[in-house]
N, CA, C and O atoms as a GROMACS GRO file, in nm:
protein
  396
    1UNK      N    1  -9.724  -5.478 -14.939
    1UNK     CA    2  -9.882  -5.476 -14.988
    1UNK      C    3  -9.906  -5.347 -14.899
    1UNK      O    4  -9.901  -5.320 -14.779
    2UNK      N    5  -9.945  -5.261 -15.054
    2UNK     CA    6 -10.002  -5.128 -15.036
    2UNK      C    7 -10.147  -5.128 -15.000
    2UNK      O    8 -10.232  -5.191 -15.063
    3UNK      N    9 -10.175  -5.039 -14.876
    3UNK     CA   10 -10.300  -5.022 -14.822
    3UNK      C   11 -10.380  -4.915 -14.879
    3UNK      O   12 -10.300  -4.834 -14.927
    4UNK      N   13 -10.478  -4.884 -14.895
    4UNK     CA   14 -10.559  -4.786 -14.976
    4UNK      C   15 -10.551  -4.688 -14.828
    4UNK      O   16 -10.512  -4.572 -14.824
    5UNK      N   17 -10.584  -4.747 -14.745
    5UNK     CA   18 -10.598  -4.613 -14.642
    5UNK      C   19 -10.466  -4.563 -14.583
    5UNK      O   20 -10.471  -4.459 -14.518
    6UNK      N   21 -10.356  -4.621 -14.597
    6UNK     CA   22 -10.204  -4.559 -14.620
    6UNK      C   23 -10.208  -4.453 -14.713
    6UNK      O   24 -10.194  -4.336 -14.678
    7UNK      N   25 -10.230  -4.495 -14.851
    7UNK     CA   26 -10.230  -4.410 -14.960
    7UNK      C   27 -10.337  -4.254 -14.932
    7UNK      O   28 -10.320  -4.144 -14.985
    8UNK      N   29 -10.429  -4.290 -14.847
    8UNK     CA   30 -10.548  -4.178 -14.870
    8UNK      C   31 -10.463  -4.098 -14.728
    8UNK      O   32 -10.431  -3.980 -14.739
    9UNK      N   33 -10.440  -4.159 -14.629
    9UNK     CA   34 -10.362  -4.042 -14.534
    9UNK      C   35 -10.270  -3.973 -14.569
    9UNK      O   36 -10.269  -3.862 -14.514
   10UNK      N   37 -10.153  -4.001 -14.674
   10UNK     CA   38 -10.078  -3.910 -14.712
   10UNK      C   39 -10.138  -3.785 -14.795
   10UNK      O   40 -10.084  -3.674 -14.804
   11UNK      N   41 -10.250  -3.821 -14.849
   11UNK     CA   42 -10.308  -3.692 -14.912
   11UNK      C   43 -10.326  -3.561 -14.820
   11UNK      O   44 -10.376  -3.568 -14.708
   12UNK      N   45 -10.293  -3.476 -14.862
   12UNK     CA   46 -10.304  -3.330 -14.790
   12UNK      C   47 -10.426  -3.242 -14.807
   12UNK      O   48 -10.511  -3.310 -14.863
   13UNK      N   49 -10.458  -3.152 -14.788
   13UNK     CA   50 -10.580  -3.058 -14.761
   13UNK      C   51 -10.654  -3.003 -14.876
   13UNK      O   52 -10.765  -2.950 -14.883
   14UNK      N   53 -10.532  -3.038 -14.994
   14UNK     CA   54 -10.562  -2.972 -15.121
   14UNK      C   55 -10.548  -3.086 -15.211
   14UNK      O   56 -10.462  -3.087 -15.298
   15UNK      N   57 -10.633  -3.187 -15.192
   15UNK     CA   58 -10.655  -3.318 -15.250
   15UNK      C   59 -10.760  -3.306 -15.357
   15UNK      O   60 -10.877  -3.279 -15.331
   16UNK      N   61 -10.714  -3.327 -15.479
   16UNK     CA   62 -10.862  -3.310 -15.571
   16UNK      C   63 -10.928  -3.481 -15.581
   16UNK      O   64 -10.898  -3.585 -15.523
   17UNK      N   65 -11.010  -3.452 -15.664
   17UNK     CA   66 -11.062  -3.564 -15.717
   17UNK      C   67 -10.962  -3.674 -15.823
   17UNK      O   68 -10.990  -3.792 -15.839
   18UNK      N   69 -10.872  -3.620 -15.871
   18UNK     CA   70 -10.788  -3.657 -15.976
   18UNK      C   71 -10.667  -3.722 -15.867
   18UNK      O   72 -10.625  -3.835 -15.891
   19UNK      N   73 -10.612  -3.645 -15.746
   19UNK     CA   74 -10.560  -3.734 -15.668
   19UNK      C   75 -10.577  -3.877 -15.596
   19UNK      O   76 -10.504  -3.976 -15.584
   20UNK      N   77 -10.735  -3.837 -15.546
   20UNK     CA   78 -10.802  -3.997 -15.509
   20UNK      C   79 -10.830  -4.104 -15.594
   20UNK      O   80 -10.842  -4.220 -15.554
   21UNK      N   81 -10.846  -4.057 -15.749
   21UNK     CA   82 -10.835  -4.164 -15.851
   21UNK      C   83 -10.690  -4.241 -15.872
   21UNK      O   84 -10.673  -4.356 -15.910
   22UNK      N   85 -10.600  -4.152 -15.839
   22UNK     CA   86 -10.472  -4.213 -15.893
   22UNK      C   87 -10.399  -4.280 -15.771
   22UNK      O   88 -10.302  -4.355 -15.782
   23UNK      N   89 -10.451  -4.247 -15.666
   23UNK     CA   90 -10.408  -4.315 -15.515
   23UNK      C   91 -10.508  -4.451 -15.527
   23UNK      O   92 -10.446  -4.553 -15.496
   24UNK      N   93 -10.618  -4.469 -15.556
   24UNK     CA   94 -10.679  -4.581 -15.573
   24UNK      C   95 -10.639  -4.679 -15.691
   24UNK      O   96 -10.652  -4.801 -15.680
   25UNK      N   97 -10.583  -4.608 -15.819
   25UNK     CA   98 -10.562  -4.703 -15.914
   25UNK      C   99 -10.417  -4.724 -15.885
   25UNK      O  100 -10.360  -4.791 -15.972
   26UNK      N  101 -10.363  -4.696 -15.814
   26UNK     CA  102 -10.201  -4.770 -15.784
   26UNK      C  103 -10.229  -4.858 -15.701
   26UNK      O  104 -10.163  -4.960 -15.724
   27UNK      N  105 -10.314  -4.872 -15.588
   27UNK     CA  106 -10.352  -4.980 -15.517
   27UNK      C  107 -10.395  -5.098 -15.591
   27UNK      O  108 -10.351  -5.212 -15.572
   28UNK      N  109 -10.509  -5.056 -15.699
   28UNK     CA  110 -10.541  -5.141 -15.781
   28UNK      C  111 -10.453  -5.227 -15.847
   28UNK      O  112 -10.450  -5.348 -15.825
   29UNK      N  113 -10.372  -5.164 -15.936
   29UNK     CA  114 -10.250  -5.221 -15.987
   29UNK      C  115 -10.167  -5.298 -15.920
   29UNK      O  116 -10.123  -5.396 -15.979
   30UNK      N  117 -10.126  -5.274 -15.785
   30UNK     CA  118 -10.051  -5.346 -15.697
   30UNK      C  119 -10.097  -5.446 -15.669
   30UNK      O  120 -10.029  -5.549 -15.665
   31UNK      N  121 -10.257  -5.443 -15.634
   31UNK     CA  122 -10.313  -5.564 -15.567
   31UNK      C  123 -10.401  -5.650 -15.616
   31UNK      O  124 -10.434  -5.756 -15.562
   32UNK      N  125 -10.458  -5.588 -15.758
   32UNK     CA  126 -10.561  -5.652 -15.825
   32UNK      C  127 -10.684  -5.665 -15.790
   32UNK      O  128 -10.753  -5.766 -15.802
   33UNK      N  129 -10.718  -5.550 -15.739
   33UNK     CA  130 -10.832  -5.502 -15.634
   33UNK      C  131 -10.874  -5.381 -15.662
   33UNK      O  132 -10.791  -5.291 -15.673
   34UNK      N  133 -11.030  -5.354 -15.681
   34UNK     CA  134 -11.058  -5.194 -15.721
   34UNK      C  135 -11.137  -5.163 -15.613
   34UNK      O  136 -11.191  -5.250 -15.544
   35UNK      N  137 -11.150  -5.029 -15.591
   35UNK     CA  138 -11.211  -4.950 -15.486
   35UNK      C  139 -11.333  -4.805 -15.558
   35UNK      O  140 -11.298  -4.728 -15.647
   36UNK      N  141 -11.426  -4.804 -15.511
   36UNK     CA  142 -11.528  -4.726 -15.556
   36UNK      C  143 -11.503  -4.616 -15.438
   36UNK      O  144 -11.498  -4.640 -15.317
   37UNK      N  145 -11.488  -4.479 -15.507
   37UNK     CA  146 -11.475  -4.369 -15.439
   37UNK      C  147 -11.562  -4.285 -15.458
   37UNK      O  148 -11.549  -4.218 -15.561
   38UNK      N  149 -11.689  -4.253 -15.361
   38UNK     CA  150 -11.782  -4.140 -15.401
   38UNK      C  151 -11.704  -4.005 -15.384
   38UNK      O  152 -11.662  -3.977 -15.272
   39UNK      N  153 -11.690  -3.945 -15.460
   39UNK     CA  154 -11.655  -3.776 -15.483
   39UNK      C  155 -11.772  -3.699 -15.461
   39UNK      O  156 -11.750  -3.578 -15.452
   40UNK      N  157 -11.882  -3.731 -15.452
   40UNK     CA  158 -11.979  -3.618 -15.469
   40UNK      C  159 -11.997  -3.531 -15.336
   40UNK      O  160 -12.088  -3.450 -15.329
   41UNK      N  161 -11.910  -3.550 -15.234
   41UNK     CA  162 -11.947  -3.471 -15.095
   41UNK      C  163 -11.811  -3.420 -15.118
   41UNK      O  164 -11.791  -3.343 -15.024
   42UNK      N  165 -11.695  -3.422 -15.202
   42UNK     CA  166 -11.582  -3.346 -15.180
   42UNK      C  167 -11.555  -3.212 -15.266
   42UNK      O  168 -11.520  -3.217 -15.384
   43UNK      N  169 -11.570  -3.121 -15.212
   43UNK     CA  170 -11.547  -3.016 -15.250
   43UNK      C  171 -11.422  -2.946 -15.290
   43UNK      O  172 -11.335  -2.927 -15.205
   44UNK      N  173 -11.405  -2.902 -15.426
   44UNK     CA  174 -11.302  -2.849 -15.468
   44UNK      C  175 -11.288  -2.708 -15.492
   44UNK      O  176 -11.354  -2.658 -15.584
   45UNK      N  177 -11.218  -2.642 -15.428
   45UNK     CA  178 -11.188  -2.493 -15.429
   45UNK      C  179 -11.161  -2.451 -15.586
   45UNK      O  180 -11.089  -2.515 -15.663
   46UNK      N  181 -11.225  -2.342 -15.614
   46UNK     CA  182 -11.254  -2.274 -15.741
   46UNK      C  183 -11.200  -2.142 -15.774
   46UNK      O  184 -11.264  -2.047 -15.728
   47UNK      N  185 -11.081  -2.113 -15.851
   47UNK     CA  186 -11.017  -2.005 -15.865
   47UNK      C  187 -11.122  -1.890 -15.871
   47UNK      O  188 -11.210  -1.877 -15.956
   48UNK      N  189 -11.091  -1.796 -15.750
   48UNK     CA  190 -11.171  -1.690 -15.743
   48UNK      C  191 -11.165  -1.585 -15.882
   48UNK      O  192 -11.227  -1.479 -15.883
   49UNK      N  193 -11.111  -1.615 -15.956
   49UNK     CA  194 -11.080  -1.537 -16.090
   49UNK      C  195 -11.111  -1.562 -16.221
   49UNK      O  196 -11.138  -1.479 -16.308
   50UNK      N  197 -11.105  -1.727 -16.234
   50UNK     CA  198 -11.123  -1.766 -16.337
   50UNK      C  199 -11.210  -1.872 -16.365
   50UNK      O  200 -11.259  -1.899 -16.475
   51UNK      N  201 -11.234  -1.957 -16.211
   51UNK     CA  202 -11.320  -2.072 -16.218
   51UNK      C  203 -11.251  -2.191 -16.211
   51UNK      O  204 -11.304  -2.292 -16.166
   52UNK      N  205 -11.092  -2.186 -16.268
   52UNK     CA  206 -11.025  -2.310 -16.257
   52UNK      C  207 -10.998  -2.376 -16.134
   52UNK      O  208 -11.004  -2.332 -16.019
   53UNK      N  209 -10.971  -2.478 -16.173
   53UNK     CA  210 -10.920  -2.567 -15.971
   53UNK      C  211 -10.826  -2.472 -15.913
   53UNK      O  212 -10.720  -2.450 -15.971
   54UNK      N  213 -10.857  -2.412 -15.799
   54UNK     CA  214 -10.809  -2.338 -15.728
   54UNK      C  215 -10.679  -2.428 -15.631
   54UNK      O  216 -10.715  -2.456 -15.516
   55UNK      N  217 -10.567  -2.462 -15.661
   55UNK     CA  218 -10.469  -2.496 -15.582
   55UNK      C  219 -10.365  -2.409 -15.506
   55UNK      O  220 -10.263  -2.455 -15.455
   56UNK      N  221 -10.399  -2.296 -15.506
   56UNK     CA  222 -10.332  -2.186 -15.402
   56UNK      C  223 -10.443  -2.141 -15.326
   56UNK      O  224 -10.561  -2.155 -15.356
   57UNK      N  225 -10.378  -2.066 -15.188
   57UNK     CA  226 -10.463  -1.983 -15.131
   57UNK      C  227 -10.374  -1.869 -15.092
   57UNK      O  228 -10.261  -1.886 -15.044
   58UNK      N  229 -10.429  -1.754 -15.112
   58UNK     CA  230 -10.366  -1.613 -15.080
   58UNK      C  231 -10.300  -1.627 -14.912
   58UNK      O  232 -10.363  -1.673 -14.817
   59UNK      N  233 -10.187  -1.585 -14.907
   59UNK     CA  234 -10.133  -1.578 -14.803
   59UNK      C  235 -10.084  -1.440 -14.748
   59UNK      O  236  -9.981  -1.423 -14.684
   60UNK      N  237 -10.190  -1.330 -14.790
   60UNK     CA  238 -10.176  -1.202 -14.717
   60UNK      C  239 -10.212  -1.193 -14.590
   60UNK      O  240 -10.322  -1.244 -14.569
   61UNK      N  241 -10.147  -1.137 -14.476
   61UNK     CA  242 -10.206  -1.138 -14.334
   61UNK      C  243 -10.294  -1.016 -14.325
   61UNK      O  244 -10.260  -0.901 -14.353
   62UNK      N  245 -10.410  -1.055 -14.282
   62UNK     CA  246 -10.526  -0.965 -14.239
   62UNK      C  247 -10.471  -0.875 -14.116
   62UNK      O  248 -10.367  -0.891 -14.052
   63UNK      N  249 -10.562  -0.786 -14.102
   63UNK     CA  250 -10.494  -0.717 -13.962
   63UNK      C  251 -10.662  -0.662 -13.922
   63UNK      O  252 -10.766  -0.691 -13.981
   64UNK      N  253 -10.644  -0.577 -13.807
   64UNK     CA  254 -10.784  -0.533 -13.712
   64UNK      C  255 -10.876  -0.658 -13.692
   64UNK      O  256 -10.823  -0.747 -13.627
   65UNK      N  257 -10.961  -0.673 -13.720
   65UNK     CA  258 -11.064  -0.786 -13.641
   65UNK      C  259 -11.012  -0.913 -13.715
   65UNK      O  260 -11.024  -1.015 -13.646
   66UNK      N  261 -10.967  -0.928 -13.819
   66UNK     CA  262 -10.923  -1.069 -13.837
   66UNK      C  263 -10.747  -1.060 -13.848
   66UNK      O  264 -10.679  -1.088 -13.947
   67UNK      N  265 -10.699  -1.013 -13.718
   67UNK     CA  266 -10.555  -1.051 -13.699
   67UNK      C  267 -10.499  -1.179 -13.701
   67UNK      O  268 -10.578  -1.270 -13.678
   68UNK      N  269 -10.368  -1.214 -13.726
   68UNK     CA  270 -10.362  -1.349 -13.727
   68UNK      C  271 -10.403  -1.430 -13.869
   68UNK      O  272 -10.334  -1.529 -13.891
   69UNK      N  273 -10.488  -1.404 -13.948
   69UNK     CA  274 -10.548  -1.466 -14.009
   69UNK      C  275 -10.473  -1.445 -14.154
   69UNK      O  276 -10.368  -1.382 -14.165
   70UNK      N  277 -10.540  -1.505 -14.259
   70UNK     CA  278 -10.465  -1.485 -14.391
   70UNK      C  279 -10.578  -1.511 -14.472
   70UNK      O  280 -10.659  -1.597 -14.438
   71UNK      N  281 -10.595  -1.432 -14.597
   71UNK     CA  282 -10.683  -1.413 -14.673
   71UNK      C  283 -10.726  -1.520 -14.728
   71UNK      O  284 -10.846  -1.530 -14.751
   72UNK      N  285 -10.638  -1.623 -14.760
   72UNK     CA  286 -10.714  -1.772 -14.796
   72UNK      C  287 -10.805  -1.764 -14.959
   72UNK      O  288 -10.874  -1.857 -15.001
   73UNK      N  289 -10.791  -1.667 -15.010
   73UNK     CA  290 -10.871  -1.682 -15.150
   73UNK      C  291 -10.834  -1.805 -15.260
   73UNK      O  292 -10.720  -1.808 -15.305
   74UNK      N  293 -10.904  -1.879 -15.290
   74UNK     CA  294 -10.863  -1.998 -15.357
   74UNK      C  295 -10.817  -1.921 -15.504
   74UNK      O  296 -10.887  -1.836 -15.558
   75UNK      N  297 -10.698  -1.963 -15.552
   75UNK     CA  298 -10.660  -1.944 -15.676
   75UNK      C  299 -10.585  -2.048 -15.780
   75UNK      O  300 -10.520  -2.141 -15.730
   76UNK      N  301 -10.592  -2.037 -15.917
   76UNK     CA  302 -10.510  -2.115 -16.000
   76UNK      C  303 -10.362  -2.084 -15.960
   76UNK      O  304 -10.319  -2.010 -15.871
   77UNK      N  305 -10.303  -2.155 -16.045
   77UNK     CA  306 -10.136  -2.147 -16.045
   77UNK      C  307 -10.134  -2.000 -16.120
   77UNK      O  308 -10.075  -1.902 -16.075
   78UNK      N  309 -10.204  -2.004 -16.234
   78UNK     CA  310 -10.189  -1.903 -16.343
   78UNK      C  311 -10.254  -1.759 -16.282
   78UNK      O  312 -10.217  -1.652 -16.331
   79UNK      N  313 -10.347  -1.762 -16.177
   79UNK     CA  314 -10.368  -1.638 -16.145
   79UNK      C  315 -10.336  -1.566 -16.034
   79UNK      O  316 -10.358  -1.447 -16.010
   80UNK      N  317 -10.262  -1.679 -15.946
   80UNK     CA  318 -10.188  -1.628 -15.832
   80UNK      C  319 -10.060  -1.572 -15.860
   80UNK      O  320  -9.988  -1.622 -15.947
   81UNK      N  321 -10.019  -1.458 -15.785
   81UNK     CA  322  -9.908  -1.372 -15.799
   81UNK      C  323  -9.791  -1.452 -15.695
   81UNK      O  324  -9.809  -1.457 -15.573
   82UNK      N  325  -9.679  -1.509 -15.756
   82UNK     CA  326  -9.588  -1.546 -15.666
   82UNK      C  327  -9.477  -1.466 -15.617
   82UNK      O  328  -9.386  -1.433 -15.693
   83UNK      N  329  -9.479  -1.431 -15.492
   83UNK     CA  330  -9.338  -1.374 -15.431
   83UNK      C  331  -9.264  -1.469 -15.378
   83UNK      O  332  -9.223  -1.543 -15.467
   84UNK      N  333  -9.216  -1.509 -15.242
   84UNK     CA  334  -9.117  -1.568 -15.179
   84UNK      C  335  -9.173  -1.711 -15.206
   84UNK      O  336  -9.282  -1.736 -15.257
   85UNK      N  337  -9.067  -1.815 -15.156
   85UNK     CA  338  -9.105  -1.962 -15.178
   85UNK      C  339  -9.253  -1.988 -15.086
   85UNK      O  340  -9.256  -1.979 -14.963
   86UNK      N  341  -9.328  -2.008 -15.138
   86UNK     CA  342  -9.458  -2.103 -15.045
   86UNK      C  343  -9.520  -1.954 -15.036
   86UNK      O  344  -9.594  -1.932 -14.940
   87UNK      N  345  -9.498  -1.865 -15.114
   87UNK     CA  346  -9.586  -1.743 -15.074
   87UNK      C  347  -9.649  -1.698 -15.200
   87UNK      O  348  -9.579  -1.652 -15.290
   88UNK      N  349  -9.765  -1.709 -15.211
   88UNK     CA  350  -9.871  -1.662 -15.323
   88UNK      C  351  -9.972  -1.553 -15.296
   88UNK      O  352 -10.037  -1.576 -15.195
   89UNK      N  353 -10.006  -1.434 -15.361
   89UNK     CA  354 -10.083  -1.356 -15.305
   89UNK      C  355 -10.212  -1.334 -15.423
   89UNK      O  356 -10.169  -1.330 -15.538
   90UNK      N  357 -10.336  -1.322 -15.410
   90UNK     CA  358 -10.451  -1.287 -15.473
   90UNK      C  359 -10.420  -1.171 -15.556
   90UNK      O  360 -10.309  -1.125 -15.529
   91UNK      N  361 -10.492  -1.102 -15.662
   91UNK     CA  362 -10.450  -1.000 -15.757
   91UNK      C  363 -10.437  -0.844 -15.648
   91UNK      O  364 -10.345  -0.762 -15.639
   92UNK      N  365 -10.588  -0.855 -15.570
   92UNK     CA  366 -10.597  -0.706 -15.477
   92UNK      C  367 -10.456  -0.722 -15.399
   92UNK      O  368 -10.381  -0.625 -15.393
   93UNK      N  369 -10.423  -0.839 -15.342
   93UNK     CA  370 -10.324  -0.819 -15.239
   93UNK      C  371 -10.210  -0.808 -15.267
   93UNK      O  372 -10.134  -0.760 -15.183
   94UNK      N  373 -10.150  -0.860 -15.426
   94UNK     CA  374 -10.030  -0.839 -15.502
   94UNK      C  375 -10.025  -0.692 -15.519
   94UNK      O  376  -9.913  -0.641 -15.515
   95UNK      N  377 -10.143  -0.605 -15.540
   95UNK     CA  378 -10.116  -0.474 -15.545
   95UNK      C  379 -10.081  -0.392 -15.441
   95UNK      O  380 -10.016  -0.289 -15.455
   96UNK      N  381 -10.138  -0.449 -15.300
   96UNK     CA  382 -10.079  -0.380 -15.211
   96UNK      C  383  -9.943  -0.418 -15.168
   96UNK      O  384  -9.887  -0.337 -15.094
   97UNK      N  385  -9.891  -0.505 -15.194
   97UNK     CA  386  -9.743  -0.584 -15.126
   97UNK      C  387  -9.641  -0.499 -15.251
   97UNK      O  388  -9.527  -0.455 -15.233
   98UNK      N  389  -9.714  -0.494 -15.365
   98UNK     CA  390  -9.632  -0.447 -15.466
   98UNK      C  391  -9.609  -0.253 -15.435
   98UNK      O  392  -9.514  -0.186 -15.475
   99UNK      N  393  -9.712  -0.210 -15.365
   99UNK     CA  394  -9.682  -0.051 -15.357
   99UNK      C  395  -9.595  -0.013 -15.234
   99UNK      O  396  -9.564   0.105 -15.215
   0.00000   0.00000   0.00000
């Protein structure tokens, strides 16, 4: 028996409305039950450059007053500059890394 709460706990910080809909649909298909999830309060990050849904955050390490933090600018996969595995940079920080 699939529990909706178990499915929702597995969703991470980058959960989108579509992820929630799929999780509830999977449970409904398995058990013949339905759930209504209010998504009005869920904020989706939007890409800083094009406005699409941002699924990535900039991993550039900041210095000075913000030392120890990362830029965390939201970006879509198309606008992110991919470097190492699991490392993405926003456009200005990619230019710094490449210099």
